[in-house]
Kinemage of the C-alpha trace (Angstrom):
@kinemage 1
@onewidth
@group {chain A} dominant
@subgroup {mainchain}
@vectorlist {calphas} color= white
{ca met a 1} P 0.789 3.876 33.980
{ca arg a 2} L 3.629 6.345 34.652
{ca lys a 3} L 6.173 3.720 33.604
{ca thr a 4} L 4.218 2.997 30.418
{ca leu a 5} L 4.006 6.696 29.574
{ca asn a 6} L 7.745 7.080 30.122
{ca thr a 7} L 8.358 4.074 27.861
{ca leu a 8} L 6.132 5.656 25.203
{ca arg a 9} L 8.132 8.883 25.489
{ca ile a 10} L 11.372 6.969 24.914
{ca ile a 11} L 9.871 5.158 21.909
{ca leu a 12} L 8.660 8.408 20.364
{ca ser a 13} L 12.067 9.979 20.973
{ca leu a 14} L 13.770 7.011 19.316
{ca glu a 15} L 11.422 7.134 16.312
{ca asn a 16} L 11.955 10.885 16.023
{ca thr a 17} L 15.740 10.418 15.979
{ca ile a 18} L 15.464 7.758 13.291
{ca asn a 19} L 13.088 9.909 11.194
{ca val a 20} L 15.160 13.089 11.541
{ca asn a 21} L 18.365 11.298 10.588
{ca gly a 22} L 16.513 9.670 7.696
{ca ile a 23} L 15.410 13.087 6.426
{ca leu a 24} L 18.899 14.551 6.753
{ca tyr a 25} L 20.325 11.495 5.014
{ca gly a 26} L 17.725 11.986 2.277
{ca phe a 27} L 19.149 15.445 1.573
{ca thr a 28} L 22.548 13.923 0.940
{ca arg a 29} L 20.967 11.430 -1.493
{ca ile a 30} L 19.229 14.049 -3.649
{ca pro a 31} L 20.342 13.336 -7.223
{ca ile a 32} L 23.052 15.622 -8.607
{ca ile a 33} L 23.046 18.225 -5.801
{ca gly a 34} L 23.276 15.745 -2.914
{ca lys a 35} L 27.026 15.338 -3.319
{ca phe a 36} L 27.507 19.042 -2.524
{ca ile a 37} L 25.775 18.720 0.862
{ca pro a 38} L 28.387 18.099 3.581
{ca glu a 39} L 28.076 15.425 6.254
{ca gln a 40} L 28.119 18.224 8.844
{ca ile a 41} L 24.414 18.678 8.031
{ca tyr a 42} L 23.652 16.319 10.952
{ca gly a 43} L 25.026 18.919 13.369
{ca ile a 44} L 23.459 22.079 11.879
{ca arg a 45} L 20.643 23.163 14.189
{ca leu a 46} L 18.552 24.874 11.503
{ca phe a 47} L 18.452 21.741 9.349
{ca lys a 48} L 17.671 19.577 12.383
{ca ile a 49} L 14.716 21.800 13.323
{ca tyr a 50} L 13.439 21.683 9.749
{ca ala a 51} L 13.831 17.893 9.679
{ca phe a 52} L 12.066 17.625 13.052
{ca val a 53} L 9.027 19.537 11.739
{ca ile a 54} L 8.843 17.286 8.681
{ca ala a 55} L 9.282 14.177 10.835
{ca leu a 56} L 6.517 15.350 13.188
{ca phe a 57} L 4.148 15.907 10.266
{ca tyr a 58} L 5.106 12.547 8.761
{ca glu a 59} L 4.530 10.708 12.047
{ca ala a 60} L 1.132 12.359 12.564
{ca leu a 61} L 0.149 11.510 9.017
{ca lys a 62} L 1.291 7.909 9.488
{ca ile a 63} L -0.685 7.560 12.718
{ca phe a 64} L -3.933 9.104 11.480
{ca phe a 65} L -3.718 8.268 7.770
{ca gly a 66} L -6.036 5.284 8.192
{ca glu a 67} L -8.803 7.352 9.780
{ca ile a 68} L -8.294 10.301 7.415
{ca phe a 69} L -8.746 7.961 4.456
{ca leu a 70} L -11.234 5.495 5.983
{ca phe a 71} L -14.128 7.615 7.204
{ca pro a 72} L -14.518 9.889 4.148
{ca val a 73} L -14.604 6.758 1.962
{ca ile a 74} L -17.177 5.098 4.245
{ca phe a 75} L -19.311 8.235 4.241
{ca leu a 76} L -19.090 8.516 0.458
{ca phe a 77} L -20.150 4.869 0.158
{ca ser a 78} L -23.146 5.534 2.406
{ca val a 79} L -24.122 8.563 0.317
{ca val a 80} L -24.020 6.463 -2.860
{ca met a 81} L -26.188 3.757 -1.287
{ca gly a 82} L -28.493 6.405 0.152
{ca ser a 83} L -29.100 7.803 -3.337
{ca phe a 84} L -31.266 4.736 -4.024
{ca asn a 85} L -33.081 4.798 -0.697
{ca lys a 86} L -32.397 7.426 1.954
{ca ala a 87} L -33.237 4.994 4.755
{ca ser a 88} L -30.407 2.687 3.649
{ca gln a 89} L -27.635 5.266 4.181
{ca pro a 90} L -27.032 4.536 7.912
{ca val a 91} L -27.166 0.797 7.119
{ca ala a 92} L -24.503 1.238 4.458
{ca tyr a 93} L -22.333 3.307 6.802
{ca leu a 94} L -22.363 0.778 9.642
{ca tyr a 95} L -21.851 -2.154 7.276
{ca ala a 96} L -18.849 -0.478 5.611
{ca phe a 97} L -17.364 0.441 8.999
{ca leu a 98} L -17.668 -3.110 10.324
{ca met a 99} L -16.151 -4.658 7.191
{ca ala a 100} L -13.283 -2.134 7.172
{ca ser a 101} L -12.587 -2.759 10.879
{ca leu a 102} L -12.453 -6.510 10.299
{ca phe a 103} L -10.134 -5.994 7.333
{ca met a 104} L -7.697 -3.854 9.333
{ca thr a 105} L -7.365 -6.441 12.103
{ca ile a 106} L -5.981 -9.032 9.686
{ca phe a 107} L -2.600 -7.339 9.227
{ca phe a 108} L -2.183 -5.731 12.660
{ca asp a 109} L 0.698 -7.216 14.686
{ca val a 110} L 1.950 -5.771 17.947
{ca phe a 111} L 5.109 -7.938 17.840
{ca lys a 112} L 6.094 -6.905 14.321
{ca ser a 113} L 9.860 -6.772 13.789
{ca thr a 114} L 10.446 -3.064 13.210
{ca leu a 115} L 13.638 -1.054 13.421
{ca glu a 116} L 12.347 0.703 16.550
{ca ala a 117} L 11.475 -2.608 18.243
{ca glu a 118} L 14.847 -4.067 17.331
{ca tyr a 119} L 16.758 -1.150 18.847
{ca ala a 120} L 14.549 -0.656 21.907
{ca val a 121} L 13.852 -4.243 22.969
{ca leu a 122} L 16.578 -6.435 21.536
{ca arg a 123} L 19.564 -4.054 21.588
{ca leu a 124} L 18.903 -1.497 24.311
{ca gly a 125} L 17.277 -3.997 26.682
{ca met a 126} L 13.961 -2.191 27.156
{ca asp a 127} L 11.312 -4.102 29.088
{ca ala a 128} L 9.452 -5.945 26.306
{ca lys a 129} L 6.143 -5.942 28.164
{ca glu a 130} L 6.329 -2.193 28.782
{ca tyr a 131} L 7.188 -1.700 25.107
{ca val a 132} L 4.062 -3.630 24.088
{ca lys a 133} L 1.922 -1.714 26.586
{ca ala a 134} L 3.295 1.596 25.316
{ca met a 135} L 2.650 0.646 21.666
{ca leu a 136} L -0.868 -0.500 22.521
{ca leu a 137} L -1.502 2.746 24.388
{ca arg a 138} L -0.290 4.688 21.368
{ca lys a 139} L -2.518 2.675 19.034
{ca phe a 140} L -5.528 3.046 21.315
{ca leu a 141} L -5.065 6.804 21.683
{ca ser a 142} L -4.751 7.312 17.936
{ca met a 143} L -7.847 5.176 17.274
{ca val a 144} L -9.894 6.952 19.935
{ca leu a 145} L -8.957 10.385 18.564
{ca gly a 146} L -9.436 9.424 14.926
{ca his a 147} L -12.674 7.516 15.447
{ca thr a 148} L -14.061 10.212 17.738
{ca phe a 149} L -13.327 13.315 15.663
{ca leu a 150} L -13.893 11.686 12.253
{ca gly a 151} L -15.985 8.580 12.823
{ca ile a 152} L -18.720 9.905 15.108
{ca pro a 153} L -19.499 13.102 13.114
{ca ser a 154} L -19.495 11.274 9.766
{ca ala a 155} L -21.770 8.555 11.189
{ca ile a 156} L -24.251 11.143 12.464
{ca leu a 157} L -24.189 12.906 9.083
{ca ala a 158} L -24.943 9.549 7.467
{ca gly a 159} L -28.075 9.214 9.588
{ca val a 160} L -26.811 6.965 12.400
{ca glu a 161} L -28.346 7.854 15.763
{ca trp a 162} L -25.939 9.654 18.089
{ca tyr a 163} L -26.216 7.018 20.825
{ca ile a 164} L -25.145 4.392 18.255
{ca ala a 165} L -22.460 6.583 16.699
{ca ile a 166} L -20.642 7.069 20.007
{ca leu a 167} L -19.967 3.315 20.065
{ca ile a 168} L -17.734 3.574 16.977
{ca pro a 169} L -14.457 4.317 18.872
{ca phe a 170} L -15.151 1.473 21.329
{ca ala a 171} L -16.040 -0.940 18.526
{ca gly a 172} L -12.827 -0.052 16.678
{ca leu a 173} L -10.811 -0.764 19.831
{ca gly a 174} L -12.780 -3.955 20.360
{ca phe a 175} L -11.830 -5.342 16.956
{ca ile a 176} L -8.134 -4.550 17.446
{ca thr a 177} L -7.904 -5.870 21.011
{ca ala a 178} L -9.762 -9.048 20.054
{ca ala a 179} L -7.288 -9.691 17.238
{ca ile a 180} L -4.308 -9.048 19.531
{ca gly a 181} L -5.729 -11.249 22.279
{ca ile a 182} L -6.329 -14.138 19.871
{ca his a 183} L -2.834 -13.798 18.356
{ca met a 184} L -1.203 -13.737 21.773
{ca ser a 185} L -3.188 -16.737 22.988
{ca leu a 186} L -2.321 -18.766 19.891
{ca tyr a 187} L 1.359 -17.895 20.252
{ca ala a 188} L 1.406 -18.815 23.953
{ca trp a 189} L -0.321 -22.105 23.152
{ca lys a 190} L 2.199 -22.927 20.403
{ca arg a 191} L 5.135 -22.145 22.696
{ca ser a 192} L 3.600 -24.275 25.444
{ca leu a 193} L 4.047 -27.266 23.139
{ca gly a 194} L 7.736 -27.060 23.979
{ca ser a 195} L 9.096 -26.343 20.495
{ca arg a 196} L 10.031 -23.128 18.708
{ca phe a 197} L 9.467 -24.728 15.323
{ca asn a 198} L 6.495 -26.276 13.557
{ca lys a 199} L 6.492 -29.395 11.394
{ca lys a 200} L 7.913 -27.444 8.437
{ca ala a 201} L 10.907 -26.291 10.520
{ca thr a 202} L 9.581 -22.719 10.444
{ca arg a 203} L 9.702 -20.661 13.627
{ca phe a 204} L 6.389 -19.984 15.297
{ca ser a 205} L 5.362 -16.355 15.064
{ca val a 206} L 2.528 -14.233 16.334
{ca glu a 207} L 1.673 -12.654 13.017
{ca gly a 208} L 1.272 -15.906 11.071
{ca gly a 209} L 1.994 -16.322 7.389
{ca ile a 210} L 1.577 -13.401 5.022
{ca leu a 211} L -0.049 -15.666 2.445
{ca leu a 212} L -2.645 -16.743 5.010
{ca ala a 213} L -3.335 -13.107 5.878
{ca met a 214} L -3.666 -12.169 2.206
{ca ala a 215} L -6.000 -15.109 1.614
{ca ala a 216} L -8.148 -14.061 4.573
{ca ala a 217} L -8.220 -10.470 3.297
{ca phe a 218} L -9.240 -11.665 -0.170
{ca val a 219} L -12.044 -13.860 1.203
{ca leu a 220} L -13.278 -11.010 3.407
{ca ala a 221} L -13.231 -8.583 0.472
{ca ile a 222} L -15.241 -10.968 -1.701
{ca ala a 223} L -17.711 -11.647 1.114
{ca gly a 224} L -18.049 -7.920 1.750
{ca val a 225} L -18.836 -7.166 -1.893
{ca ile a 226} L -21.323 -10.033 -2.142
{ca gly a 227} L -22.998 -8.926 1.074
{ca val a 228} L -23.688 -5.356 -0.082
{ca pro a 229} L -26.875 -6.042 -2.114
{ca phe a 230} L -28.174 -8.458 0.558
{ca val a 231} L -27.688 -5.969 3.391
{ca met a 232} L -29.136 -3.094 1.368
{ca glu a 233} L -32.091 -5.027 -0.032
{ca tyr a 234} L -33.288 -6.210 3.398
{ca asn a 235} L -32.232 -2.994 5.175
{ca leu a 236} L -30.344 -4.924 7.890
{ca tyr a 237} L -29.789 -2.037 10.265
{ca leu a 238} L -30.428 -3.894 13.533
{ca pro a 239} L -27.946 -6.757 12.818
{ca asn a 240} L -25.216 -4.198 12.093
{ca val a 241} L -25.993 -2.371 15.331
{ca ile a 242} L -25.855 -5.648 17.270
{ca ile a 243} L -22.437 -6.491 15.801
{ca leu a 244} L -21.261 -2.957 16.641
{ca val a 245} L -22.408 -3.372 20.255
{ca leu a 246} L -20.779 -6.817 20.523
{ca ala a 247} L -17.506 -5.426 19.136
{ca ala a 248} L -17.558 -2.650 21.721
{ca ala a 249} L -18.456 -5.131 24.472
{ca ser a 250} L -15.520 -7.380 23.484
{ca leu a 251} L -13.052 -4.693 24.573
{ca phe a 252} L -13.017 -5.722 28.247
{ca pro a 253} L -12.653 -9.530 27.811
{ca ser a 254} L -10.055 -8.957 25.077
{ca met a 255} L -7.972 -6.839 27.459
{ca leu a 256} L -8.218 -9.614 30.041
{ca leu a 257} L -7.002 -12.057 27.380
{ca ile a 258} L -4.037 -9.790 26.622
{ca gly a 259} L -3.291 -9.452 30.316
{ca arg a 260} L -3.009 -13.229 30.661
{ca phe a 261} L -0.167 -13.394 28.146
{ca pro a 262} L 2.862 -14.825 30.040
{ca tyr a 263} L 5.305 -12.083 30.948
{ca gly a 264} L 8.355 -14.126 29.993
{ca leu a 265} L 7.141 -14.577 26.415
{ca tyr a 266} L 7.179 -10.879 25.453
{ca arg a 267} L 10.877 -10.733 24.689
{ca thr a 268} L 10.752 -14.226 23.176
{ca ala a 269} L 7.974 -13.136 20.815
{ca phe a 270} L 10.026 -10.160 19.623
{ca ser a 271} L 13.072 -12.395 19.293
{ca asp a 272} L 11.144 -14.951 17.222
{ca ala a 273} L 9.705 -12.252 14.967
{ca tyr a 274} L 13.174 -10.737 14.529
{ca asp a 275} L 14.757 -14.142 13.843
{ca lys a 276} L 12.095 -14.959 11.280
{ca asn a 277} L 12.652 -11.615 9.596
{ca val a 278} L 16.440 -12.124 9.519
{ca ile a 279} L 16.113 -15.659 8.177
{ca gln a 280} L 13.735 -14.489 5.456
{ca lys a 281} L 16.130 -11.713 4.461
{ca gln a 282} L 18.997 -14.185 4.298
{ca val a 283} L 16.950 -16.491 2.102
{ca asn a 284} L 16.036 -13.571 -0.153
{ca glu a 285} L 19.659 -12.460 -0.403
{ca glu a 286} L 20.841 -15.979 -1.177
{ca tyr a 287} L 18.126 -16.382 -3.761
{ca asn a 288} L 18.922 -13.016 -5.299
{ca lys a 289} L 22.567 -14.039 -5.512
{ca gly a 290} L 21.540 -17.227 -7.289
{ca thr a 291} L 22.572 -19.694 -4.545
{ca val a 292} L 19.074 -20.867 -3.656
{ca lys a 293} L 17.446 -22.888 -6.399
{ca lys a 294} L 14.421 -24.463 -4.737
{ca glu a 295} L 12.697 -21.452 -3.188
{ca val a 296} L 11.359 -20.013 -6.452
{ca lys a 297} L 11.367 -21.808 -9.740
{ca ile a 298} L 12.631 -19.453 -12.432
{ca ser a 299} L 11.499 -20.061 -15.989
{ca asn a 300} L 14.072 -21.188 -18.513
{ca thr a 301} L 15.213 -18.938 -21.339
{ca lys a 302} L 13.635 -20.970 -24.098
{ca gly a 303} L 11.621 -18.666 -26.316
{ca val a 304} L 13.931 -15.645 -26.292
{ca lys a 305} L 14.122 -14.150 -29.766
{ca ser a 306} L 17.157 -15.542 -31.521
{ca gly a 307} L 17.653 -12.344 -33.488
{ca ser a 308} L 18.204 -10.247 -30.358
{ca ser a 309} L 21.682 -9.365 -29.197
{ca gly a 310} L 23.518 -7.211 -26.662
{ca tyr a 311} L 21.478 -5.471 -23.990
{ca lys a 312} L 18.201 -6.287 -25.715
{ca tyr a 313} L 19.018 -9.971 -25.362
{ca leu a 314} L 19.955 -9.434 -21.683
{ca asn a 315} L 16.615 -7.724 -21.005
{ca glu a 316} L 14.674 -10.457 -22.782
{ca ile a 317} L 16.470 -13.122 -20.742
{ca phe a 318} L 15.556 -11.323 -17.523
{ca ile a 319} L 11.863 -10.988 -18.452
{ca lys a 320} L 11.686 -14.608 -19.594
{ca arg a 321} L 13.429 -16.053 -16.529
{ca his a 322} L 11.327 -13.965 -14.117
{ca thr a 323} L 7.961 -14.367 -15.805
{ca lys a 324} L 6.449 -16.270 -12.861
{ca ile a 325} L 7.771 -13.788 -10.297
{ca leu a 326} L 6.640 -10.661 -12.168
{ca phe a 327} L 3.287 -12.002 -13.240
{ca ser a 328} L 2.485 -13.419 -9.797
{ca arg a 329} L 2.517 -9.827 -8.547
{ca leu a 330} L 0.415 -8.797 -11.535
{ca val a 331} L -2.101 -11.536 -10.732
{ca trp a 332} L -2.622 -10.119 -7.221
{ca glu a 333} L -3.127 -6.681 -8.746
{ca leu a 334} L -5.679 -8.088 -11.184
{ca ile a 335} L -7.526 -9.853 -8.355
{ca ala a 336} L -7.800 -6.557 -6.456
{ca ile a 337} L -9.011 -4.823 -9.620
{ca leu a 338} L -11.619 -7.488 -10.339
{ca val a 339} L -12.921 -7.352 -6.750
{ca thr a 340} L -13.268 -3.576 -7.007
{ca leu a 341} L -14.939 -3.755 -10.408
{ca ala a 342} L -17.276 -6.449 -9.081
{ca gly a 343} L -18.412 -4.034 -6.381
{ca met a 344} L -18.923 -1.317 -8.993
{ca ser a 345} L -20.856 -3.790 -11.135
{ca val a 346} L -23.241 -4.376 -8.224
{ca leu a 347} L -23.708 -0.621 -7.908
{ca leu a 348} L -24.225 -0.317 -11.674
{ca his a 349} L -26.902 -3.024 -11.521
{ca phe a 350} L -28.701 -1.146 -8.752
{ca glu a 351} L -28.587 2.057 -10.761
{ca arg a 352} L -30.026 0.424 -13.862
{ca met a 353} L -32.814 -1.050 -11.726
{ca lys a 354} L -33.647 2.039 -9.690
{ca leu a 355} L -32.778 5.137 -11.731
{ca ser a 356} L -34.956 6.541 -14.495
{ca asp a 357} L -32.450 9.281 -15.293
{ca phe a 358} L -28.863 8.146 -15.812
{ca gly a 359} L -27.735 11.694 -15.199
{ca glu a 360} L -27.912 10.742 -11.498
{ca ser a 361} L -25.753 7.651 -11.971
{ca val a 362} L -22.770 7.513 -9.636
{ca ile a 363} L -20.904 5.165 -11.991
{ca arg a 364} L -21.443 7.549 -14.877
{ca phe a 365} L -20.430 10.438 -12.635
{ca ile a 366} L -17.112 8.664 -11.956
{ca phe a 367} L -16.254 7.155 -15.325
{ca ala a 368} L -17.686 9.777 -17.663
{ca gly a 369} L -17.422 13.022 -15.721
{ca his a 370} L -14.199 12.590 -13.771
{ca pro a 371} L -11.488 10.989 -15.923
{ca gly a 372} L -8.933 11.710 -13.201
{ca phe a 373} L -10.265 8.527 -11.564
{ca tyr a 374} L -8.662 6.438 -14.328
{ca val a 375} L -5.344 8.217 -13.878
{ca phe a 376} L -5.167 7.805 -10.097
{ca ala a 377} L -6.302 4.172 -10.276
{ca leu a 378} L -3.618 3.322 -12.840
{ca tyr a 379} L -0.999 5.199 -10.832
{ca ser a 380} L -1.906 3.220 -7.706
{ca ile a 381} L -1.801 -0.240 -9.298
{ca asn a 382} L 1.229 0.258 -11.551
{ca ile a 383} L 3.748 -2.486 -10.675
{ca ser a 384} L 6.788 -0.873 -12.290
{ca ala a 385} L 8.313 -0.159 -8.869
{ca tyr a 386} L 8.172 -3.894 -8.099
{ca ile a 387} L 9.636 -4.666 -11.531
{ca ala a 388} L 12.493 -2.246 -10.836
{ca tyr a 389} L 13.150 -3.912 -7.463
{ca ala a 390} L 13.311 -7.338 -9.114
{ca met a 391} L 15.616 -5.970 -11.795
{ca tyr a 392} L 17.978 -4.522 -9.225
{ca thr a 393} L 18.140 -7.525 -6.897
{ca asn a 394} L 18.442 -10.126 -9.643
{ca cys a 395} L 20.516 -8.243 -12.194
{ca asp a 396} L 21.868 -4.769 -11.454
{ca ser a 397} L 23.292 -5.574 -8.016
{ca thr a 398} L 25.713 -7.875 -9.810
{ca phe a 399} L 26.238 -6.155 -13.168
{ca leu a 400} L 26.956 -2.734 -11.629
{ca lys a 401} L 30.205 -4.192 -10.323
{ca phe a 402} L 31.474 -4.303 -13.909
{ca ala a 403} L 32.730 -1.173 -15.659
{ca phe a 404} L 31.029 -1.870 -19.005
{ca tyr a 405} L 27.597 -1.865 -17.357
{ca arg a 406} L 28.173 1.496 -15.640
{ca lys a 407} L 28.801 3.355 -18.897
{ca lys a 408} L 26.307 5.992 -20.017
{ca glu a 409} L 25.428 4.148 -23.201
{ca ala a 410} L 24.759 0.851 -21.407
{ca leu a 411} L 22.565 2.365 -18.688
{ca his a 412} L 20.676 4.466 -21.213
{ca glu a 413} L 19.952 1.478 -23.424
{ca met a 414} L 18.828 -0.693 -20.503
{ca tyr a 415} L 16.592 2.110 -19.231
{ca arg a 416} L 14.797 2.325 -22.560
{ca leu a 417} L 14.368 -1.437 -22.864
{ca arg a 418} L 13.110 -1.803 -19.298
{ca ala a 419} L 10.676 1.087 -19.562
{ca leu a 420} L 9.221 -0.548 -22.668
{ca ser a 421} L 8.969 -3.950 -20.949
{ca ala a 422} L 7.276 -2.433 -17.874
{ca ala a 423} L 4.823 -0.552 -20.085
{ca lys a 424} L 3.822 -3.772 -21.854
{ca ile a 425} L 3.119 -5.560 -18.559
{ca asn a 426} L 1.122 -2.646 -17.121
{ca leu a 427} L -1.070 -2.408 -20.206
{ca ile a 428} L -2.993 -5.497 -19.037
{ca pro a 429} L -4.761 -3.846 -16.046
{ca ala a 430} L -5.076 -0.617 -18.035
{ca ile a 431} L -7.056 -2.402 -20.753
{ca ile a 432} L -9.314 -4.070 -18.156
{ca ile a 433} L -10.125 -0.751 -16.486
{ca ala a 434} L -10.625 0.957 -19.863
{ca val a 435} L -13.045 -1.748 -21.029
{ca phe a 436} L -15.052 -1.565 -17.798
{ca gly a 437} L -15.177 2.226 -18.068
{ca val a 438} L -16.410 2.114 -21.658
{ca val a 439} L -19.045 -0.540 -20.867
{ca ser a 440} L -20.253 1.506 -17.888
{ca ile a 441} L -20.536 4.634 -20.007
{ca met a 442} L -22.457 2.774 -22.702
{ca leu a 443} L -24.857 1.187 -20.182
{ca thr a 444} L -25.611 4.547 -18.555
{ca gly a 445} L -26.619 6.392 -21.683
{ca gly a 446} L -23.244 6.899 -23.254
{ca glu a 447} L -24.049 5.484 -26.647
{ca asp a 448} L -24.310 9.019 -28.027
{ca tyr a 449} L -20.733 9.799 -26.995
{ca phe a 450} L -18.664 7.414 -29.081
{ca ser a 451} L -15.687 9.770 -29.071
{ca gln a 452} L -15.782 9.721 -25.275
{ca cys a 453} L -15.341 5.951 -25.294
{ca ile a 454} L -12.427 6.151 -27.717
{ca phe a 455} L -10.615 8.798 -25.681
{ca thr a 456} L -11.298 6.879 -22.463
{ca val a 457} L -9.325 3.946 -23.861
{ca ile a 458} L -6.583 6.303 -25.075
{ca leu a 459} L -6.400 7.974 -21.643
{ca cys a 460} L -5.959 4.634 -19.854
{ca leu a 461} L -3.272 3.378 -22.230
{ca val a 462} L -1.311 6.636 -22.213
{ca ser a 463} L -1.513 6.958 -18.411
{ca ser a 464} L -0.226 3.404 -17.982
{ca ile a 465} L 2.733 4.170 -20.245
{ca leu a 466} L 3.478 7.418 -18.401
{ca phe a 467} L 3.585 5.760 -14.977
{ca ser a 468} L 5.680 2.854 -16.247
{ca val a 469} L 8.261 5.290 -17.585
{ca arg a 470} L 7.988 7.442 -14.459
{ca his a 471} L 8.781 4.552 -12.088
{ca met a 472} L 11.694 3.413 -14.214
{ca thr a 473} L 13.040 6.978 -14.424
{ca val a 474} L 12.870 7.388 -10.637
{ca phe a 475} L 14.634 4.033 -10.311
{ca tyr a 476} L 17.574 5.207 -12.429
{ca ile a 477} L 17.755 8.711 -10.953
{ca phe a 478} L 17.315 7.795 -7.255
{ca gln a 479} L 18.435 4.127 -7.223
{ca gln a 480} L 16.693 3.641 -3.911
{ca tyr a 481} L 18.062 0.206 -3.026
{ca thr a 482} L 21.075 -0.891 -0.999
{ca asp a 483} L 23.389 -3.808 -1.593
{ca lys a 484} L 21.288 -5.735 0.963
{ca phe a 485} L 18.254 -5.551 -1.346
{ca lys a 486} L 16.063 -3.273 0.708
{ca gly a 487} L 14.819 0.236 0.184
{ca ile a 488} L 16.874 3.131 1.517
{ca lys a 489} L 15.216 4.838 4.471
{ca ser a 490} L 15.152 8.159 2.676
{ca met a 491} L 12.377 10.516 3.721
{ca phe a 492} L 13.124 12.659 0.677
{ca tyr a 493} L 12.305 9.792 -1.677
{ca tyr a 494} L 9.121 8.907 0.225
{ca thr a 495} L 8.077 12.565 0.380
{ca tyr a 496} L 8.590 12.952 -3.355
{ca ser a 497} L 6.480 9.854 -4.054
{ca phe a 498} L 3.775 11.040 -1.650
{ca ile a 499} L 3.546 14.483 -3.294
{ca ile a 500} L 3.254 12.923 -6.745
{ca gly a 501} L 0.484 10.632 -5.470
{ca val a 502} L -1.407 13.564 -3.927
{ca ile a 503} L -1.267 15.451 -7.234
{ca trp a 504} L -2.794 12.562 -9.159
{ca phe a 505} L -5.379 12.032 -6.406
{ca ala a 506} L -6.411 15.698 -6.608
{ca leu a 507} L -7.119 15.279 -10.321
{ca ile a 508} L -10.030 12.960 -9.484
{ca phe a 509} L -12.262 15.814 -8.381
{ca pro a 510} L -12.266 18.399 -11.225
{ca arg a 511} L -14.950 17.741 -13.840
{ca ile a 512} L -12.932 17.743 -17.055
{ca pro a 513} L -14.093 16.475 -20.481
{ca val a 514} L -12.325 13.197 -21.152
{ca val a 515} L -11.316 14.370 -24.643
{ca leu a 516} L -9.371 17.330 -23.241
{ca phe a 517} L -7.965 15.221 -20.407
{ca ala a 518} L -6.725 12.544 -22.809
{ca ile a 519} L -5.111 15.104 -25.107
{ca gly a 520} L -3.450 16.732 -22.104
{ca met a 521} L -2.128 13.365 -20.887
{ca ile a 522} L -0.738 12.618 -24.347
{ca phe a 523} L 1.159 15.902 -24.262
{ca val a 524} L 2.395 15.371 -20.678
{ca thr a 525} L 3.469 11.805 -21.444
{ca ala a 526} L 5.371 12.788 -24.580
{ca leu a 527} L 7.090 15.664 -22.760
{ca tyr a 528} L 7.922 13.496 -19.754
{ca ile a 529} L 9.410 10.725 -21.875
{ca phe a 530} L 11.492 13.261 -23.809
{ca ile a 531} L 12.878 14.945 -20.662
{ca ala a 532} L 13.295 11.705 -18.691
{ca asp a 533} L 15.194 10.036 -21.513
{ca arg a 534} L 17.711 12.865 -21.596
{ca leu a 535} L 18.054 13.088 -17.831
{ca val a 536} L 18.751 9.375 -17.544
{ca gly a 537} L 21.144 9.476 -20.476
{ca lys a 538} L 23.075 12.350 -18.874
{ca tyr a 539} L 23.023 11.525 -15.164
{ca ala a 540} L 22.350 7.782 -14.714
{ca ser a 541} L 26.060 6.971 -14.721
{ca lys a 542} L 26.375 9.175 -11.606
{ca thr a 543} L 23.155 8.257 -9.801
{ca phe a 544} L 22.609 4.607 -10.734
{ca val a 545} L 25.307 3.062 -8.554
{ca leu a 546} L 25.690 0.477 -5.805
{ca lys a 547} L 24.924 1.815 -2.317
């Protein structure tokens, strides 16, 4: 145990160094003023202490963010279900906890190729098994603390008996350890076949394919939504408790399964994950440079308006040739939206069946009384950041090498065209959410508030436009990508994005008339577009460069 703790200390020290240097580097990348910050900032003690405090806060937030977000949402869900029948609140809590725990195990991978793992295991020669044990210890400690201080109290408040609630930390560990044990066993079995490649010439890996994981997550989400009315209608408290007990009981055999993983395969597993990551990056780079033709089929340019010319024609070519790539991301967003709205539809059905006074409707409370929900939802699902990434990797990374493209006029014109294109694409989910909101308001007694429905649609459309422009503006002011087509590890950029997200999240809670909210968003959007357009026109030639 002492060796594992020492390994964990080294890992935390390494992560802290990376985070601190990332924060200091972020200062030098601040638009406009960053060029005045000297490189000696890395040796100034005051700045290093300040960066250390920020890094410590960031690391704590990263470790406990799941619990901080998870348990309040689960408790809120149980309160909503309990509004129909008080006895169903503990059932809803346990059901939501079990489904969320299953969902989180899908994407957890102890052998994930991270920068810390690369440096510690593959470059510095750290004992791979001790690294895994240290990371597992860290994960277990964070889960125990988070599930104990947030999960147990919230479960008791939801009506779960205390002797059942105390099983929550053990059940959470049981789900994670079971997933790790199964992954390790499958990997060891694959490697025992004597080949490092499968039939498709792809290296075996512990984490499996991302598409398979996403498919499993989608199926689980659908099953979870469908199961809500069944579990609530039959008040299946005992089955949920049994599953909770079994999950907690699986902790010991799962640890035995992990312990049986062959020692010699630890470093090999990290090496395979790293190799797969490197190969995938190389494929992406080659594709982005136009040398790989078979990986992704790009649409032809047939259909581009013949009357267009100059930069407008260039933008239209890009959108046309990348229609499948851009809209494939949009399709995943729409699937997530439809799953969420399906769950809300189930809740709306229950409310129409059970409530005599729609003033108690949770759906009406959200969609009619708290318009900030629309704004935060549209901010979260806006795909303009992905559009900007595609634009950089498949266009700007090449065109920025030419002087004509780096001129103020060229960058300004492309910014305007791209912001408009992104806004058009993002209007699709905005319209879907607006329509669902209006229908929900009408079905919960909103037929007397026709103006509310009109301004709800206006709010969604305007918010979508604002966030499309916002992402594109940040793209041109920060230019957060390197010549290797990956995001810059800039804590300043991430902090800025996090603060903006928190602001929009906070707007969910105030009860503001949708008419006033929509008018305010129209004003903010118009002002933002006006200021952003001038900032990009003035500074993009200095900030939008190759890095």
